[in-house]
N, C-alpha and C positions, 0 to 999 in steps of 0.2 A: 543966106545960109545960114544963120548962126553957129558960131563953133559949144559943143558946150565938151565940161571936163570926166576925165574919163578916170576912175578913183582909181587908187594901187587897190587890189585886191585884199582883202582882210588876211585871206587861207592861201593857198600857194595849191594851186593846178597839177602841181609837180613832186606834189608830197610823197613819197613810197617809190618814183622814178629810179628804175637800175640808172647803170651809167648805160648802155645800149638806147632805152628810154629818152633818158635825157641827149644824147647823141644826136635821137634823130630830130627830137621835135627844136634842137637848138640852126638840124641845117633845114627845116621845115623852117625854122624863122625866117632866117636867110636866104632863100628862095622869096619868101612872101615879098622882106625888107629892100629886095633889088628889085620891087618893081616900081618906079616911082608913087602912081598914085594907084586911089582904092579899084578905079574902073578896069587897069589894068591887071590890081591881086586878084580880080574878080576870081576869074577865071583857072591865071594861078592856083586862087584856094579850093574851086570846087576838083578840080585835077588831086590835087592834097588829099579832100574828104574820099573821092573815089575810091585813090589808091590806098588810103586809108582804111577802107570799108573791106577790100579788096584781101589786104591783110586781114582784116577784123576772121570775113568768111574762113582763108584757109587755116588760121591757126585755130577754127572749131572743128572744121575736117582735122586737121591735123591730131588734134590731141583725140578724136574722137569722141570731145564732148559735144552732148547734144540740148542742151542748155539750154530756158528759153531767155537766155539775155544776147537781147538783139540789138544792133551797132547802136541803134538809135539811144539807147539805153548810155553807153560811152560816148557818143560825140558829143554831149557837150562838155564833157573833161578836155578832150582833143584840141577840142575850137578853144577852149576856156586858157590851157596851156601855149597852146599856137598865144591867142591875143597875150597874155598875157607876158612871153618873151619876148613882145614885138613892144612892148611898153608904149605903145601911143600915147598922149595926153588929153586928146581931144580928138569929140565927136563931129565928123564935119561933113559927111555924107549918108545916101540911103544905101551904098553899097557896105561901104563902114559900119550901118548901124544893123546889119540885114544875120554880120557873122557874128555882131556886139548880140543883140538878142537869143544867139545860140549855144552860148560861154553859157558853163558851168558858175561863171561868178554872180553874182547877185548883183556888185559894181556893176559888170559890165551891160547885164538888161537893161537895167534901171537909167544907166546913161545914156544908153541907145532910144528907148523907150522918153526920156525926155527929150534929146530929140526930135525924136522924131515928132510930140507933140507938142514941142516948143512953138511951130512953123504947121501954117496949113497947108505950106511950100513943099515941108518936109512930108507931112500923110503923104500928099501926092508926087514924091520921090518916090519914096517906100510903094507905096499903092503900084508905080507903075516898076517899081524893080522884079516886086514877085512875078507881075501878070507878066512880064520880058523873058522872064525866069523859070522858067518851070523845073530848074535840076534845084536851085532852090526853092522854090515853092512846094513841093516833095519833100526835101528836108522839115524845111518849115512845121506843114502837117504832118509830118511823122513824131517831131517834136513834141508839137502840143497834142497831138493824141496818146500819145506816150506819158506824157511828164497831165497829162491830165488824168489817167488810171488808178486805181486805188493803186495803194503800196504794200497789196495781200502778193505780190509778185514771186 
């Protein structure tokens, strides 16, 4: 499996973050960076996403906001911010590509897609990743569905 370069995003996903948000995402990156491989990061990233979702839901209740904005709408920003701060330069695995596909950054998505399409073994690895990770499959499906909906939200 060949490595593909990951271009630096043209625009930061962290623009507009306040100090608390910056510290939060810096700490999430530290937690992920402590894991030596993407196979190990996968479970940690799933936990991070689930905790971010719970915090998102709590904030909606606490603010008595009943807006139509689902967590799926902010998930790409969260993932993009984490991956941007992680600062990786090469795409090398299906585990890694899976998360880059969900990033708000087109550069991340393109790098993941190029890696997947670059080799039949990569396509097979990505299919296996989705088939064996139902949490990710549900995230990916929700993301695909949300991003395919018209922008009249």
